[in-house]
MISETI-514729 format. One line per field, with one value per residue (C-alpha): residue number from 1; residue in three letters; x, y, z. Coordinates in steps of 0.05 Angstrom, whole numbers. Example, Ala and Ser with C-alpha at 12.3 -4.5 7.8 and 13.67 -1.06 7.14 Angstrom:
<atoms>
nr: [1 | 2]
rest: [ALA | SER]
px: [246 | 273]
py: [-90 | -21]
pz: [156 | 143]
</atoms>
This chain:
<atoms>
nr: [1 | 2 | 3 | 4 | 5 | 6 | 7 | 8 | 9 | 10 | 11 | 12 | 13 | 14 | 15 | 16 | 17 | 18 | 19 | 20 | 21 | 22 | 23 | 24 | 25 | 26 | 27 | 28 | 29 | 30 | 31 | 32 | 33 | 34 | 35 | 36 | 37 | 38 | 39 | 40 | 41 | 42 | 43 | 44 | 45 | 46 | 47 | 48 | 49 | 50 | 51 | 52 | 53 | 54 | 55 | 56 | 57 | 58 | 59 | 60 | 61 | 62 | 63 | 64 | 65 | 66 | 67 | 68 | 69 | 70 | 71 | 72 | 73 | 74 | 75 | 76 | 77 | 78 | 79 | 80 | 81 | 82 | 83 | 84 | 85 | 86 | 87 | 88 | 89 | 90 | 91 | 92 | 93 | 94 | 95 | 96 | 97 | 98 | 99 | 100 | 101 | 102 | 103 | 104 | 105 | 106 | 107 | 108 | 109 | 110 | 111 | 112 | 113 | 114 | 115 | 116 | 117 | 118 | 119 | 120 | 121 | 122 | 123 | 124 | 125 | 126 | 127 | 128 | 129 | 130 | 131 | 132 | 133 | 134 | 135 | 136 | 137 | 138 | 139 | 140 | 141 | 142 | 143 | 144 | 145 | 146 | 147 | 148 | 149 | 150 | 151 | 152 | 153 | 154 | 155 | 156 | 157 | 158 | 159 | 160 | 161 | 162 | 163 | 164 | 165 | 166 | 167 | 168 | 169 | 170 | 171 | 172 | 173 | 174 | 175 | 176 | 177 | 178 | 179 | 180 | 181 | 182 | 183 | 184 | 185 | 186 | 187 | 188 | 189 | 190 | 191 | 192 | 193 | 194 | 195 | 196 | 197 | 198 | 199 | 200 | 201 | 202 | 203 | 204 | 205 | 206 | 207 | 208 | 209 | 210 | 211 | 212 | 213 | 214 | 215 | 216 | 217 | 218 | 219 | 220 | 221 | 222 | 223 | 224]
rest: [ALA | ASP | GLY | ILE | VAL | ARG | ILE | TYR | GLU | ALA | PRO | ASP | VAL | MET | ASN | LEU | SER | GLN | TRP | SER | LEU | GLN | HIS | GLU | ILE | SER | CYS | LYS | LEU | SER | CYS | SER | CYS | ILE | SER | TRP | ASN | PRO | SER | SER | SER | ARG | ALA | HIS | SER | PRO | MET | ILE | ALA | VAL | GLY | SER | ASP | ASP | SER | SER | PRO | ASN | ALA | MET | ALA | LYS | VAL | GLN | ILE | PHE | GLU | TYR | ASN | LYS | ASN | THR | ARG | LYS | TYR | ALA | LYS | ALA | GLU | THR | LEU | MET | THR | VAL | THR | ASP | PRO | VAL | HIS | ASP | ILE | SER | PHE | ALA | PRO | ASN | LEU | GLY | ARG | SER | PHE | HIS | ILE | LEU | ALA | ILE | ALA | THR | LYS | ASP | VAL | ARG | ILE | PHE | THR | LEU | LYS | PRO | VAL | ARG | LYS | GLU | LYS | LEU | SER | SER | SER | GLY | GLY | PRO | THR | LYS | PHE | GLU | ILE | HIS | ILE | VAL | ALA | GLN | PHE | ASP | ASN | HIS | ASN | SER | GLN | VAL | TRP | ARG | VAL | SER | TRP | ASN | ILE | THR | GLY | THR | VAL | LEU | ALA | SER | SER | GLY | ASP | ASP | GLY | CYS | VAL | ARG | LEU | TRP | LYS | ALA | ASN | TYR | MET | ASP | ASN | TRP | LYS | CYS | THR | GLY | ILE | LEU | LYS | GLY | ASN | GLY | SER | PRO | VAL | ASN | GLY | SER | SER | GLN | GLN | GLY | ASN | SER | ASN | PRO | SER | LEU | GLY | SER | ASN | ILE | PRO | ASN | LEU | GLN | ASN | SER | LEU | ASN | GLY | SER | SER | VAL | GLY | ARG]
px: [0 | 60 | 82 | 148 | 174 | 222 | 270 | 298 | 353 | 371 | 447 | 449 | 407 | 410 | 376 | 313 | 287 | 331 | 324 | 359 | 332 | 372 | 332 | 275 | 241 | 195 | 136 | 96 | 33 | 2 | 28 | -19 | 26 | 97 | 133 | 206 | 234 | 253 | 305 | 370 | 410 | 467 | 446 | 385 | 393 | 344 | 277 | 214 | 146 | 102 | 26 | -19 | -93 | -95 | -162 | -148 | -160 | -88 | -60 | -51 | -4 | -10 | 50 | 123 | 185 | 248 | 316 | 377 | 439 | 504 | 543 | 500 | 475 | 405 | 340 | 320 | 257 | 265 | 195 | 123 | 66 | 26 | -32 | -50 | -93 | -143 | -128 | -81 | -96 | -40 | 21 | 67 | 130 | 132 | 190 | 243 | 275 | 321 | 278 | 313 | 252 | 205 | 130 | 88 | 16 | -29 | -96 | -139 | -210 | -187 | -127 | -69 | -3 | 56 | 124 | 185 | 241 | 307 | 332 | 403 | 455 | 483 | 414 | 416 | 445 | 474 | 499 | 499 | 425 | 369 | 353 | 300 | 248 | 203 | 136 | 79 | 13 | 4 | -62 | -121 | -181 | -246 | -275 | -284 | -334 | -313 | -253 | -192 | -158 | -102 | -54 | -3 | 43 | 61 | 133 | 154 | 120 | 77 | 8 | -24 | -81 | -127 | -184 | -240 | -305 | -341 | -319 | -277 | -204 | -185 | -123 | -88 | -35 | -1 | 2 | 61 | 43 | 43 | -32 | -59 | -124 | -165 | -151 | -193 | -243 | -252 | -304 | -284 | -294 | -246 | -298 | -296 | -345 | -386 | -408 | -354 | -351 | -393 | -332 | -301 | -229 | -243 | -237 | -305 | -275 | -247 | -295 | -263 | -192 | -176 | -111 | -84 | -104 | -65 | -5 | -8 | -8 | 52 | 91 | 96 | 54 | 92 | 74 | 116]
py: [0 | 46 | 39 | 7 | -63 | -91 | -147 | -190 | -243 | -298 | -292 | -363 | -412 | -461 | -410 | -385 | -350 | -290 | -245 | -179 | -122 | -115 | -67 | -19 | 0 | 60 | 48 | 111 | 69 | 19 | -50 | -109 | -162 | -176 | -228 | -245 | -258 | -332 | -332 | -366 | -338 | -292 | -250 | -229 | -186 | -200 | -165 | -153 | -136 | -97 | -89 | -39 | -40 | 35 | 61 | 135 | 178 | 202 | 132 | 114 | 58 | 0 | -44 | -25 | -66 | -58 | -86 | -98 | -59 | -94 | -29 | 11 | -52 | -23 | -35 | 17 | 25 | -5 | 0 | 20 | -14 | 47 | 9 | -25 | 27 | -17 | -45 | -104 | -164 | -212 | -213 | -270 | -278 | -342 | -390 | -377 | -440 | -409 | -354 | -289 | -250 | -249 | -264 | -230 | -247 | -197 | -207 | -145 | -136 | -188 | -232 | -199 | -230 | -186 | -200 | -159 | -163 | -131 | -76 | -90 | -49 | -18 | 12 | 51 | 120 | 110 | 50 | 31 | 44 | -8 | -51 | -23 | -69 | -73 | -87 | -119 | -145 | -213 | -234 | -203 | -244 | -224 | -295 | -293 | -236 | -212 | -192 | -238 | -251 | -300 | -321 | -377 | -412 | -485 | -504 | -496 | -429 | -455 | -458 | -402 | -413 | -357 | -353 | -301 | -284 | -330 | -388 | -420 | -434 | -424 | -450 | -412 | -436 | -410 | -450 | -454 | -386 | -355 | -345 | -355 | -393 | -422 | -497 | -516 | -492 | -521 | -505 | -488 | -561 | -584 | -612 | -592 | -545 | -584 | -552 | -500 | -490 | -428 | -395 | -390 | -407 | -463 | -537 | -572 | -641 | -623 | -670 | -731 | -702 | -694 | -736 | -691 | -630 | -656 | -670 | -599 | -571 | -615 | -589 | -656 | -631 | -570 | -563 | -501]
pz: [0 | 10 | -62 | -45 | -64 | -13 | -30 | 26 | 25 | 73 | 87 | 111 | 70 | 129 | 173 | 139 | 201 | 188 | 127 | 113 | 71 | 7 | -38 | -36 | -102 | -103 | -151 | -132 | -136 | -88 | -108 | -115 | -146 | -168 | -211 | -218 | -287 | -279 | -335 | -314 | -373 | -357 | -416 | -377 | -315 | -257 | -270 | -231 | -259 | -211 | -219 | -185 | -169 | -153 | -177 | -167 | -229 | -228 | -232 | -306 | -325 | -277 | -296 | -287 | -302 | -260 | -278 | -233 | -252 | -233 | -235 | -188 | -151 | -153 | -189 | -241 | -280 | -350 | -378 | -364 | -399 | -417 | -447 | -382 | -345 | -309 | -239 | -243 | -197 | -217 | -261 | -283 | -325 | -365 | -350 | -401 | -430 | -481 | -511 | -530 | -505 | -446 | -441 | -389 | -370 | -336 | -300 | -302 | -329 | -381 | -396 | -432 | -457 | -475 | -505 | -485 | -536 | -513 | -559 | -581 | -544 | -608 | -621 | -556 | -554 | -485 | -447 | -374 | -363 | -358 | -419 | -465 | -496 | -556 | -523 | -561 | -537 | -570 | -540 | -503 | -481 | -448 | -447 | -372 | -381 | -312 | -271 | -278 | -213 | -224 | -280 | -276 | -325 | -331 | -319 | -392 | -401 | -458 | -425 | -386 | -336 | -315 | -266 | -259 | -227 | -276 | -233 | -288 | -301 | -374 | -408 | -463 | -511 | -574 | -639 | -686 | -713 | -643 | -644 | -574 | -564 | -507 | -505 | -445 | -392 | -323 | -271 | -200 | -179 | -233 | -281 | -354 | -385 | -436 | -500 | -495 | -570 | -562 | -532 | -601 | -583 | -534 | -544 | -553 | -542 | -473 | -438 | -471 | -470 | -396 | -401 | -456 | -415 | -355 | -399 | -425 | -355 | -337 | -397 | -432 | -491 | -513 | -586 | -598]
</atoms>
């Protein structure tokens, strides 16, 4: 609520009862959710995406990206997603298994998926600052017809699950042309939604395809 993200670290991994404050990041907006960039590549500096559910009229962009600078040993703002102006309830970076870019999912009044492609250093007029990104929205879905509260990726970062006030969990996946579609719908009790073909992008055969759905969630059915 104070608009500050605090990062703590345990100096001794064998004693997780003690944590020391390492960084404070001022976001200037109340923070509702955060997500670490899970990339293990040395080419990608640690990043944090911060979402805000601030509903005040002066609060515009609700998602900020901060990147760690090894030279200053501080986090600096790299980007702001100016197109996200509705309150953000959840945010999640997709696991990065070798991609040269990042994928970020956002839960707001709908489901949104963005790609963040780093701009090559030689294209930048100055060096030493945070990485700049080419940001594109690759998917936006209002199938929940209500507020979306949670988004979560499978372990390979190929399937996104979202939940909303409609009482359903919806699964999203991109095909070989990077077009995202709904591949399954589950009710709150875990049962499939029958006759879901009216959703347009959903899978009408979900009721007889639960094993494949489970494989998709576990990352064994990648398809990309």
